[in-house]
C-alpha positions, 0 to 999 in steps of 0.5 A: 895949471903949473905942470912942474913936480918934484920927485925925492930921488929923480928931481924936477919933472913935468906932468905929461899925461892924465889917465881918467880914473873916476873923480881922482885921475892918475897923473903921468910925470916924466923926470928928464934927469933920471929919464924916468916916468912915475905916476901919482894920483891927483888928490895925493899931489894936490894935498902933498901926501905922496911920499915921493912926488910933490908940487914943492921941492922938498929938502934932501932926506938922506936914507943913510945914518952917520957912521957915528950913529951906526956904530952906536947902534951896533954897540948897543945891540952887540955889547960893544964898548960905549962911545966916549 
């Protein structure tokens, strides 16, 4: 079994432990770049349904919007000048 996992914020990591929990064990993952430990259940990891941890490297999804989009949203709700 490949122990490599990817976190959307922490980058590449490894599964370092398993905590038995019925038929769906919880996996302890360590991300050395961030020096962080995170947990994910086995089923979510295998079906790639966890929002943060995956078996596959995901493309970057920034949490910020562009300045132009931010300005358009602010203008929409504040009655500002339309963008040209």
